[in-house]
Residue frames as a rotation matrix with the C-alpha (Angstrom) as fourth column:
MET 1
-0.979 -0.170 -0.110 -3.46
0.178 -0.982 -0.068 -29.13
-0.096 -0.086 0.992 14.52
ASP 2
-0.196 0.967 -0.160 -6.90
0.638 0.002 -0.770 -27.72
-0.744 -0.253 -0.618 15.21
GLU 3
-0.406 0.198 0.892 -8.77
0.806 -0.383 0.451 -26.07
0.431 0.902 -0.004 12.35
ARG 4
-0.671 0.087 -0.736 -9.38
0.473 -0.715 -0.515 -22.43
-0.571 -0.694 0.439 13.27
ARG 5
-0.949 0.311 -0.060 -11.50
-0.246 -0.604 0.758 -21.47
0.200 0.734 0.650 10.29
LYS 6
-0.418 0.886 0.198 -15.26
-0.395 0.019 -0.918 -21.11
-0.818 -0.463 0.342 10.66
PHE 7
0.669 0.685 -0.288 -15.93
-0.489 0.114 -0.865 -21.81
-0.559 0.720 0.411 6.97
PRO 8
0.365 -0.536 0.761 -14.43
0.589 0.766 0.257 -24.26
-0.721 0.355 0.596 4.47
ARG 9
-0.120 -0.496 -0.860 -12.03
-0.548 -0.690 0.474 -22.99
-0.828 0.528 -0.189 1.82
PHE 10
0.683 0.366 0.632 -12.62
0.339 0.607 -0.719 -23.81
-0.647 0.705 0.291 -1.83
THR 11
-0.425 -0.873 0.238 -10.00
0.561 -0.048 0.826 -23.88
-0.710 0.485 0.511 -4.56
ILE 12
0.820 0.565 0.088 -10.38
0.428 -0.504 -0.751 -21.13
-0.380 0.653 -0.655 -7.12
GLU 13
-0.361 -0.931 0.060 -8.01
0.770 -0.262 0.582 -19.43
-0.526 0.256 0.811 -9.53
ILE 14
0.718 0.629 0.298 -8.92
0.696 -0.640 -0.326 -15.86
-0.014 0.441 -0.897 -10.37
ASN 15
-0.367 -0.840 0.400 -6.64
0.835 -0.487 -0.255 -13.14
0.409 0.241 0.880 -11.67
ALA 16
0.783 0.557 -0.278 -6.70
0.622 -0.691 0.368 -9.86
0.013 -0.461 -0.888 -9.81
LYS 17
-0.126 -0.777 0.617 -4.72
0.270 -0.625 -0.732 -6.72
0.955 0.074 0.289 -9.08
PHE 18
0.441 0.257 -0.860 -3.94
0.896 -0.070 0.439 -5.44
0.053 -0.964 -0.262 -5.63
ILE 19
0.151 -0.325 0.934 -3.33
0.082 -0.937 -0.339 -1.92
0.985 0.127 -0.115 -4.46
THR 20
-0.282 -0.342 -0.896 -1.54
0.895 0.244 -0.374 -1.38
0.346 -0.907 0.238 -1.15
GLU 21
0.524 0.495 -0.693 -2.22
0.772 -0.619 0.142 1.43
-0.359 -0.610 -0.707 1.31
ASP 22
-0.076 -0.621 -0.780 0.63
0.032 -0.784 0.621 3.41
-0.997 0.022 0.079 -0.30
ASN 23
0.615 0.576 -0.538 -0.98
-0.477 -0.271 -0.836 2.96
-0.627 0.771 0.108 -3.79
LYS 24
-0.620 -0.751 -0.227 1.48
-0.692 0.387 0.609 0.40
-0.369 0.535 -0.760 -5.18
GLU 25
0.526 0.845 -0.099 -0.25
-0.749 0.406 -0.524 -1.83
-0.402 0.349 0.846 -7.72
SER 26
-0.684 -0.716 -0.137 0.68
-0.707 0.605 0.367 -5.36
-0.180 0.348 -0.920 -8.79
SER 27
0.026 0.689 -0.724 -0.90
-0.690 0.537 0.486 -8.51
0.723 0.487 0.490 -10.15
CYS 28
-0.675 -0.164 0.720 -2.03
-0.663 0.564 -0.493 -11.40
-0.325 -0.810 -0.489 -7.99
ILE 29
-0.439 0.555 -0.707 -4.09
-0.290 0.657 0.696 -14.59
0.850 0.511 -0.127 -8.12
LEU 30
0.024 0.525 0.851 -6.79
-0.991 0.123 -0.048 -15.66
-0.130 -0.842 0.523 -5.69
THR 31
-0.660 -0.400 -0.636 -6.10
-0.528 0.849 0.013 -19.35
0.535 0.344 -0.772 -5.05
ASP 32
-0.572 0.629 -0.527 -8.89
0.713 0.698 0.059 -20.16
0.406 -0.342 -0.848 -2.61
ILE 33
-0.594 0.491 0.637 -11.91
-0.460 -0.857 0.232 -18.53
0.660 -0.155 0.735 -1.08
SER 34
-0.653 0.525 -0.546 -14.28
0.748 0.562 -0.354 -18.93
0.121 -0.639 -0.760 1.84
ARG 35
0.418 0.894 0.161 -17.24
0.819 -0.448 0.359 -16.93
0.394 -0.018 -0.919 3.13
GLU 36
0.847 -0.048 -0.529 -14.89
0.346 -0.706 0.618 -14.68
-0.403 -0.707 -0.581 5.14
GLY 37
0.336 -0.821 -0.462 -11.68
-0.498 -0.571 0.653 -14.47
-0.800 0.011 -0.600 3.18
THR 38
0.982 -0.097 -0.159 -9.27
-0.111 0.378 -0.919 -15.55
0.149 0.921 0.361 0.50
ARG 39
0.290 -0.953 0.089 -5.72
0.386 0.202 0.900 -16.75
-0.876 -0.227 0.426 -0.09
VAL 40
0.967 0.005 -0.256 -3.76
-0.200 -0.608 -0.769 -14.63
-0.159 0.794 -0.586 -2.52
GLU 41
0.269 -0.919 0.288 -0.54
0.855 0.366 0.368 -15.33
-0.444 0.147 0.884 -4.42
PHE 42
0.793 -0.010 -0.610 1.26
-0.081 -0.993 -0.088 -12.04
-0.604 0.119 -0.788 -4.97
SER 43
0.549 -0.637 0.541 3.60
0.803 0.222 -0.553 -11.35
0.233 0.738 0.633 -7.90
THR 44
0.728 -0.345 0.592 5.81
-0.356 -0.929 -0.102 -9.03
0.585 -0.136 -0.799 -5.89
LYS 45
-0.068 -0.835 -0.546 9.12
0.446 0.464 -0.765 -9.28
0.892 -0.295 0.341 -4.10
GLU 46
-0.667 -0.093 0.739 7.89
-0.497 -0.684 -0.534 -6.96
0.556 -0.723 0.410 -1.36
LYS 47
-0.792 0.364 -0.491 6.37
0.563 0.746 -0.356 -8.80
0.237 -0.558 -0.795 1.57
VAL 48
-0.095 0.846 0.525 2.79
-0.216 -0.532 0.818 -7.90
0.972 -0.035 0.234 2.34
GLU 49
-0.893 -0.417 0.170 2.82
-0.213 0.059 -0.975 -7.44
0.396 -0.907 -0.142 6.10
ILE 50
-0.419 0.727 -0.544 0.29
0.846 0.530 0.057 -8.88
0.330 -0.436 -0.837 8.53
GLY 51
-0.115 0.504 -0.856 -2.39
0.686 -0.583 -0.435 -6.33
-0.718 -0.638 -0.279 9.35
THR 52
-0.902 -0.250 -0.351 -1.96
-0.073 -0.713 0.697 -4.53
-0.425 0.655 0.625 6.03
GLY 53
0.227 0.972 0.055 -5.12
0.121 0.028 -0.992 -3.50
-0.966 0.232 -0.112 4.27
ILE 54
-0.884 -0.467 0.004 -5.09
0.049 -0.084 0.995 -4.03
-0.465 0.880 0.097 0.53
LYS 55
0.143 0.892 -0.430 -7.61
-0.658 -0.239 -0.714 -3.28
-0.740 0.384 0.552 -2.17
LEU 56
-0.635 -0.278 0.721 -8.31
0.271 0.794 0.545 -6.09
-0.723 0.541 -0.429 -4.65
LEU 57
-0.004 0.587 -0.809 -9.64
-0.899 -0.356 -0.253 -5.61
-0.437 0.727 0.530 -8.16
ILE 58
-0.433 -0.098 0.896 -10.82
-0.067 0.995 0.077 -9.12
-0.899 -0.027 -0.438 -9.08
CYS 59
-0.842 0.104 -0.530 -11.37
-0.536 -0.045 0.843 -10.12
0.063 0.994 0.094 -12.72
ALA 60
-0.432 0.790 0.436 -14.99
0.051 0.504 -0.862 -11.12
-0.901 -0.350 -0.258 -13.17
PRO 61
-0.996 0.007 0.087 -16.03
0.087 0.016 0.996 -12.05
0.006 1.000 -0.017 -16.72
GLU 62
-0.323 0.944 -0.065 -19.63
0.936 0.329 0.122 -12.25
0.136 -0.021 -0.990 -15.50
LYS 63
0.416 0.417 -0.808 -19.57
0.599 -0.794 -0.102 -8.54
-0.685 -0.442 -0.580 -14.68
GLU 64
0.903 -0.043 0.428 -18.92
0.320 -0.598 -0.735 -5.44
0.288 0.800 -0.526 -16.73
GLY 65
0.320 -0.824 0.468 -16.02
-0.623 -0.555 -0.551 -4.39
0.713 -0.115 -0.691 -14.48
PRO 66
-0.529 -0.606 -0.594 -13.87
0.054 0.674 -0.736 -5.91
0.847 -0.422 -0.324 -11.75
ILE 67
0.673 0.572 -0.469 -15.08
0.483 0.139 0.864 -6.89
0.560 -0.808 -0.183 -8.31
THR 68
-0.194 -0.710 0.677 -13.61
-0.233 -0.637 -0.735 -4.41
0.953 -0.300 -0.042 -5.83
THR 69
0.836 0.411 -0.365 -13.00
0.248 0.311 0.917 -5.39
0.490 -0.857 0.158 -2.22
SER 70
0.155 -0.786 0.598 -10.68
-0.861 -0.405 -0.308 -4.69
0.484 -0.467 -0.740 0.68
VAL 71
0.675 -0.065 -0.735 -8.80
0.268 0.950 0.162 -7.48
0.688 -0.306 0.658 2.43
ILE 72
0.566 -0.524 0.636 -6.94
-0.823 -0.403 0.400 -7.38
0.047 -0.750 -0.660 5.76
ILE 73
0.107 -0.632 -0.768 -3.85
-0.367 0.692 -0.621 -9.63
0.924 0.348 -0.158 5.63
MET 74
0.838 0.282 0.468 -3.85
-0.538 0.284 0.794 -12.19
0.091 -0.917 0.389 8.47
TRP 75
0.420 -0.779 0.465 -0.73
0.122 0.556 0.822 -14.19
-0.899 -0.289 0.329 7.48
SER 76
0.857 -0.238 -0.456 1.97
-0.512 -0.312 -0.800 -13.96
0.048 0.920 -0.390 4.82
LYS 77
0.337 -0.818 0.465 4.95
-0.034 0.483 0.875 -16.05
-0.941 -0.311 0.135 3.73
ALA 78
-0.130 -0.504 -0.854 7.42
-0.924 -0.250 0.288 -16.29
-0.359 0.826 -0.434 0.87
LEU 79
0.930 0.347 -0.122 6.95
-0.365 0.825 -0.431 -19.11
-0.048 0.445 0.894 -1.61
ASP 80
0.659 -0.688 -0.304 9.81
0.363 0.645 -0.673 -21.61
0.659 0.333 0.675 -1.60
ASP 81
0.689 -0.354 -0.632 11.22
0.622 -0.159 0.767 -19.88
-0.372 -0.922 0.111 1.51
ASP 82
-0.421 -0.799 0.429 12.87
0.907 -0.377 0.188 -17.34
0.012 0.468 0.884 -0.78
PRO 83
0.059 0.487 -0.871 12.11
0.527 -0.757 -0.388 -13.72
-0.848 -0.436 -0.301 0.17
GLU 84
-0.685 -0.328 -0.651 13.09
-0.346 -0.639 0.687 -12.69
-0.641 0.696 0.325 -3.39
SER 85
-0.898 0.412 0.158 10.25
0.386 0.561 0.732 -14.76
0.213 0.718 -0.663 -4.83
CYS 86
-0.281 0.890 0.359 6.50
-0.220 -0.424 0.878 -14.34
0.934 0.168 0.315 -4.73
TYR 87
-0.931 0.070 0.359 4.42
-0.357 0.039 -0.933 -14.28
-0.079 -0.997 -0.011 -1.55
ILE 88
-0.304 0.912 -0.275 1.22
0.374 0.380 0.846 -15.97
0.876 0.154 -0.457 -0.52
ALA 89
-0.970 0.061 0.237 -1.05
-0.236 -0.496 -0.836 -14.52
0.067 -0.866 0.495 2.10
GLY 90
-0.379 0.902 -0.207 -4.43
0.833 0.430 0.348 -15.09
0.403 -0.041 -0.914 3.66
GLY 91
-0.991 0.033 0.128 -6.81
-0.074 -0.940 -0.332 -12.30
0.110 -0.338 0.935 4.38
LEU 92
-0.391 0.906 -0.165 -10.27
0.723 0.192 -0.664 -11.45
-0.570 -0.379 -0.730 5.62
PHE 93
-0.281 0.421 0.862 -12.73
0.717 -0.505 0.481 -9.63
0.638 0.753 -0.160 3.40
ALA 94
-0.520 0.096 -0.849 -13.33
0.658 -0.589 -0.470 -6.16
-0.545 -0.803 0.243 4.81
GLY 95
-0.118 0.549 -0.827 -15.80
-0.380 -0.795 -0.473 -4.78
-0.917 0.258 0.303 2.34
ILE 96
-0.998 -0.065 0.016 -17.24
-0.012 0.397 0.918 -6.82
-0.066 0.915 -0.397 -0.48
ALA 97
-0.343 0.929 -0.140 -20.72
-0.938 -0.332 0.098 -6.41
0.044 0.165 0.985 -1.92
PRO 98
-0.118 0.352 0.929 -22.91
-0.462 0.808 -0.365 -9.41
-0.879 -0.472 0.068 -1.05
GLU 99
0.871 0.487 -0.066 -23.71
-0.268 0.360 -0.894 -10.03
-0.412 0.796 0.444 -4.72
ASP 100
0.366 -0.828 -0.424 -20.00
-0.797 -0.044 -0.602 -10.04
0.480 0.558 -0.677 -5.59
LYS 101
-0.484 -0.494 0.723 -19.21
-0.814 0.556 -0.165 -12.47
-0.321 -0.668 -0.671 -2.78
SER 102
0.343 0.705 0.621 -22.02
-0.308 0.709 -0.635 -14.72
-0.888 0.026 0.460 -4.01
LEU 103
0.841 -0.076 -0.536 -20.63
-0.533 0.055 -0.844 -14.60
0.094 0.996 0.006 -7.54
LEU 104
-0.148 -0.985 -0.083 -17.17
-0.898 0.169 -0.406 -15.68
0.414 0.014 -0.910 -6.33
LEU 105
-0.464 0.022 0.885 -18.54
-0.631 0.693 -0.348 -18.40
-0.621 -0.720 -0.308 -4.05
ASP 106
0.676 0.728 0.114 -20.78
-0.384 0.480 -0.789 -19.70
-0.629 0.489 0.604 -6.84
ARG 107
0.538 -0.566 -0.625 -17.73
-0.707 0.101 -0.700 -19.97
0.460 0.818 -0.346 -9.12
ALA 108
-0.516 -0.767 0.381 -15.78
-0.847 0.391 -0.359 -21.79
0.126 -0.509 -0.852 -6.39
TYR 109
-0.075 0.580 0.811 -18.69
-0.525 0.668 -0.527 -24.15
-0.848 -0.465 0.255 -5.75
ALA 110
0.834 0.350 -0.426 -18.93
-0.532 0.308 -0.789 -24.97
-0.145 0.885 0.443 -9.47
ILE 111
-0.019 -0.927 -0.375 -15.23
-0.792 0.243 -0.560 -25.95
0.610 0.286 -0.739 -9.41
PHE 112
-0.568 -0.132 0.813 -15.87
-0.738 0.519 -0.431 -28.04
-0.365 -0.844 -0.392 -6.30
LYS 113
0.451 0.829 0.331 -18.75
-0.509 0.543 -0.668 -29.86
-0.734 0.133 0.666 -8.05
GLU 114
0.726 -0.239 -0.644 -16.52
-0.600 0.238 -0.764 -30.60
0.336 0.941 0.029 -11.06
THR 115
-0.165 -0.955 -0.246 -13.48
-0.575 0.296 -0.763 -31.78
0.801 0.016 -0.598 -9.12
GLY 116
0.658 0.504 -0.559 -15.00
0.153 0.638 0.754 -33.06
0.737 -0.582 0.343 -5.89
SER 117
-0.015 -0.701 -0.713 -12.20
0.969 0.164 -0.182 -31.57
0.245 -0.694 0.677 -3.83
ARG 118
0.827 0.190 0.529 -11.67
0.065 -0.967 0.245 -28.46
0.558 -0.168 -0.813 -1.79
ASN 119
-0.264 -0.919 0.292 -8.83
-0.234 -0.233 -0.944 -26.93
0.936 -0.317 -0.154 0.23
LYS 120
0.330 0.319 -0.888 -8.55
0.719 0.525 0.456 -28.10
0.612 -0.789 -0.056 3.79
């Protein structure tokens, strides 16, 4: 299978909250990140549909408040093939401050340096 991504993905585990277009809020975890997007594990039984825009509030101990960004969902699937379980999805950043993106990528790179591995 050909790799379609322009940038490598790096493993990261960051707690966040997401807010859907209809203002539903739930917790999630960012599980990897690249220059253009992120993979998110959602703690919700409601599928996040492809093309949906969500707002992420990302926990950032280095900052006074959360990192706020929008993400457009590009793919989504249920974990363990059970639609009653959690979902994972990949999305493109659609509005993140350059300094916030740098902060997240620096954190991911530090993990990469420690472990020597990254997502493929």
